[in-house]
N, C-alpha and C positions, 0 to 999 in steps of 0.2 A: 504494500500498498503506499502511497506517494506521501511524502509530508505535508502541511500545509503551507500554502503561502506566507512568508514572514511578517505580512501586516495584519493575519488572522491571528488573536488570542484564542488557543485552544488549549485546556490543560491537559498534561499527560496523565495517560491512563492504560490498563493493558489494551492491547490491540489483539484483533483479530486478522492473521495472514491470509485466509483465504476467503472466496467470497460465500456470501448465506446463499447457496442456490437453492437449498429446500426452501427458502424463503421466495424466491423466483417463482419457483415450480407451485407453492401455494397459492401466490397472487395471480398466477394465469388459471389454474385450477377455479378460484372463485368467480373470474371474470365468465370462464366458461360456463361454470355454475348459476349464472345471472340469465341464460337462455332457459337455462330449465325452471327456474325462479319466476320470470316475466311469464312464460307461457302458462304457469299454474294459476297466474292471477286473474286469468281469464275465466276461470271455472270457481275462484273465489265470493263468497257471498260478500263477506266484509269491504273490498277493496275497489275504489271507483278507476278499475283499469279503462284503458282506452276502448276496447273492443270485449264483451263480455258474452259470454255463451248463458242461454237461456237456463239451464241447469248447471246448479253451484253444487259444492260439497264443501261441508265443516273441514273435512281433513285437510283440504287446502292450507286452513289459518293456522294448522296446528303442526305441520311440516315446514310451512313458511317462518313460523317465529323459531324455529331450530335454527335457522339459517340467519335470520336478522340479526337475533342477539350476539353473533361474533361476526361474520363475513365482513361486512363494510366496516367496522371498526378495525378488523384486520387488516383490510386495504389501505387505512389511512395509517395506520402503526407502522405497517412497512415502507409506505412512502415516507414517512419522517427518518425512518433507519437510513435510506436511500440518500435523503436529503443532508442527512451527517455527514457521510462518505463524499456526496459532491460538493459542499462547502469546503470539507479540507481540501479537497483538489483545485478547485476551481478561487476561492475565496466568495464571503457575501455578494458581491458586486456580478462576479462571473455565474454563480448560481442563479442569480434572480433574472440575469438576461437568458441565460441558459432554458431556464422555467419558461419564461414568457414565450420563447421559440416553440419549445417541446408540448407544451398545455395551452399556449394562449392563440397560437396558430391554429390547431385542430378543433378548438373550441369555437373560433369564430366560422370555420368552414364548414364544422357537422352544424351550426347553428341555422345558417343561410341555408345549407344543401340537403339537411336529413330533418331536423327538427320538425317543419310545418308537417309532414308527411302522418305521422300519427293523431295529431289534431284533425287534420283534414278526415281521416279514417273514423275519428272519434263521431266528427259530425255524420256521416254517412252511417254509420252503425247506428246512431240514434234516432235517425229520422228518414225513413227508406223514400220519402217525396226530396229528401235534398240533392240536387244536382249541380252545386257551385262547383265550375271545374277549379281542377287543382291549382291553376296558373293565378287565377283569378283569388283563392283562398290564400294562396303564399303572398301575394300584395297585400292583404287584409294582417294577415298572420304579424309582418312588422311594422303595424302600426300602434306605436311603441310610445311611452313619457318615461321621465326618469322618475324613479320612486326609491327613496332611500330608506324607508321605511322596513322594507325586507332584504335590508342589506345583508349579504352582498350581492344578492340578486337584485341589482337598481333600475332594470328595464322592465316595465309593465306594459299590459295591452288585452284588450276584450280575450283575443285567443293566442297571444305568444305566451311561450312557455319556456324554459331550459330542459325540462323532460329528464331525462336519464343523465343531462349531461350537467347535472346539480354536482356531483362527485367531482370532474372535470373544475367548476368554476369554485367550488371550497378549496380544493387541491391547490390550485393556481393563488388563490388568496393566501392560505398557510404557508406556503413556500415565500412570499413576497413577505410577510409577515415575519417569519423565523430568520430571513437574510438580514433582517433589520436588527433583530437580537439574537446573532448567531451566538456570539461571547458566553454574555450572561446566561443562555440557556445549557450552553456546554458547560459551565463552569457548575451551574445547578445541578446537572445530571451527573459529574464528577463527584460532588456532595454526598448525592444520594447513595450513588454507587458504593460509596466509602462505607456508611452505616448499612447497605446491604449486605456487606463482607462478614460482618458479623451476627447480623437479625433478618435471616431472609424473609421472615415472615411480614417484613415492611413492604414486601411487594404487594401486600393485600391492600394497603393505604391508598392508590390511586383509584381503588373503586370509590373515596370517599367524594372526592369534587365530581365525579362523573356523575352519580346518584343525585349530588345536588342538584346540578343543573338539569338535570332530567325532571327533577321533584319541584322546583323551583320555577322553570321555564316551560314546562313541559314538553313532552314527545311530539313528533312530529312524523306523521305517517307519509309524508312525501321526500321525507329523508332517511326510508327504510327504516322506521322506527324510532330513530334516536334524534334528540336534539342537534340542530347543527353544530353548535358549539361544542359539545362532546366530542365532536370527531376531532377538533382542534388541540383538545386534551391528549386523545390517543397519536394525532401526529407527533405533539411535543414528548410525549412518553416514548415514542419510537425514537425521535431524536437525540433523547437525552440517555435513555438506558438501555435498549432492546437489543446493542452491539458490544456491551461492557460486558466482560468476563465475569464480573462479579455478580453483576443482574442475572447472568445468563444463570451462571451455576445455581444462583437460587431459584431460577424457574426450573432447570430441570430436577432441583431436588424436590421441588413442592408439586410438580406436574400433576401427579396422579392426585394425591388428597385436595388440590384446588380444583380440579376436573370434579371429582364428586361433588364437592362444595356448590360448584357452579350450575349441575345438573339439579340439586337438589332445589338450590334458589329458584332456578327454572321452573322447576315444576311448581315452587310456592306461588308463582305468578297466577297460575290457573284460577282462581277463585274471583281473583280482582279483574282479568282479563273477559270472563265471564259473566259476572255479575255488576260490574261498575256501568254505567251509562254511558260514559267515555273515559275510561282508564288513563288515556294519553295525554288529557286537560283536565279533567276534572280536578277538585281542590278535595275532595272528600278523603278523610283518613284512609279508605280501603285503596283508593286510586292513589294515593300519595306513596303509600307502603310498596304497591305495584310496582311503581317506578323506580323505586328504590331496588328491590329486590331484581328488576330485569337487569338494571345498571351492573349491581353486583355480579349476578350471573354472565351478563358479557365480560368484564372484565376478566373474572377467574377463567372463563373458557379461553380468552385470548393467551392468559399466562400458562394455562395448560398445554394448549396446541405449539407453543413457542417450546416450551419445555421440553415437551415429548418429543418434537422434531430435532429438537439440539440433542437429545440423548440418542438418536438414531445416528445423528451427525457423527455424534463422538465414537460411535462404536465401528464406524469405517474411517478408511483414510482419507484427509480433506483433498478435496480437487482442488487443481491451481485454480487463478483467479481466470473467470472468462470459459471454464472446461466442465462438463459435467452436469449439464443443466437437466438430468435424467433422460437422457437419450435422445434420439434424435425428433421425435413426436413432440414430448415434452418443451425442448429444446425450441423447437419451433414457436409453441403456443407461448413462451413466456418471452421472446420476442415481439409478439405479434399482440400482446395483451392490450397496450390501449388502443390499437385499430380495431380491434374484434370489441372491446368495450363500446368505443364511438357507432360501431355498426351495427350492434346486435338489435336493440329495442325497436327501432324500425322495423328491421325484417321479421321480427318477430309478432308486431302487431300487423304486419301487411297479410302474414300468413294465417293469424289467428281471423281477420276480417274475412277471408275465404273459408276459412274450415268451419266457422261456428254454426253456418248454415246448413252443414251436414246434419243428415239423418242416421246418429251414430252414436256409440256411448260415450263417454267422458275419456275414459281410458283411451278409445282408439282416437277421438281428438287430439286430447293432448301429446299423444307418441306422435301424430302427424304434424303438429306444429313444431315440436321440440326438433324432431328429424331433419324435417324441410328447414328450419330456420338454421341449426348447426350445419347442413350442408352451405346452404346460401350465404351466411356470412364468410366462410372459410373460402369459396369459390369468391367471392368479391372481394376479399382481402387478398388471396394469392393472384388472382388474376389483374385485378382494378387498382391494387394498394402497393402490392410489394415490389413491383416489378419496375417502376420508374423513380426515378428520382423527385419527381417534383409531387407524386402523389405520396412517396413516402414524407416529404417535408407538410403536407398538409395534412397527414394523419399524426405527425410527431415524433416519426422513426429519424433515424438519423438517412441522410440521404444517401449512403452506400454502405452495406453491410461491412462492420469491422472487420480488418485484417485479422484472420486466423493467428494465436499465440504460437511462438516457435513451440517445437517439440522438447 
């Protein structure tokens, strides 16, 4: 690993010599899993997805809950870890410029080229008599005004939305924020890791601020069930702690008991999610307790997953930097993670729009949406994104694949 630029103040700490390839793979699998997740929302009785099947099932709510409690938090934490390494290599200014290109460009491009489609299909699905052309709706989609009340989502309009790109919006904002305070956050992480060396149980304390935010500000269904600012905490936890050997040792040690505790806490949320009128925003004692339990469960599962993956990594020979990303298929998905994320939801909505009219069981429709969406998303990535420098740039990739490391 390269040393940080001289103008960046980063405290000394134990470093990891090899790349955390298991986290690259985990991130890619979570992104692929979003195809399964969003396809399931077509059949959920509780979610206001773009296209809804006439028949729904409560099973979707339970299975989706098992994913939302940890998946998006994990993406932000892994992004924070990557940001730490990037700041060391480039310095805060270089990091900010790099993230503006790698996240800002695909955000703008996808907002213009992809985001209007799900909203247009929502109009068509809700009203069979709706016959407005896509081109005309596309123009109305961008009839927007500035609204700072929903920061960082500062554009608002009758039809405009960021859709699934909320993740990219938040990630870009968090990267720019951490670039401004990179030194102090790193110093705070160093002090916390020193305390964890002797008392690994302190790894449970980050659950408290998460619970406080969700309890006081409310959880947001539009952001995968968490309050948007809890994701900033996950990002900062990843930046400050996740790759320090002292905190990693604690995660490895506590992985199993913390994972069991997370399962118990998640099960304890069932009465609140089933009985409260609106467990996401209600101020009743039951709703507040449910949000606190959900937050603690999410943090426990993130710690447990990181610890278990690190245990597996410790039992095998470390891979050199840039190598060993889980084989050719997983290696392909690792590089494709951001483009696949940007592409997947409009594709899922388009296929769902065509499939929900079938006279078939839910299982058959779901399998058709997932299969077709995965195939189409991968084909679009392979033939329309990956192969040219211009499209790679528009989707946040390096304009040319990096050279293979020497043998």
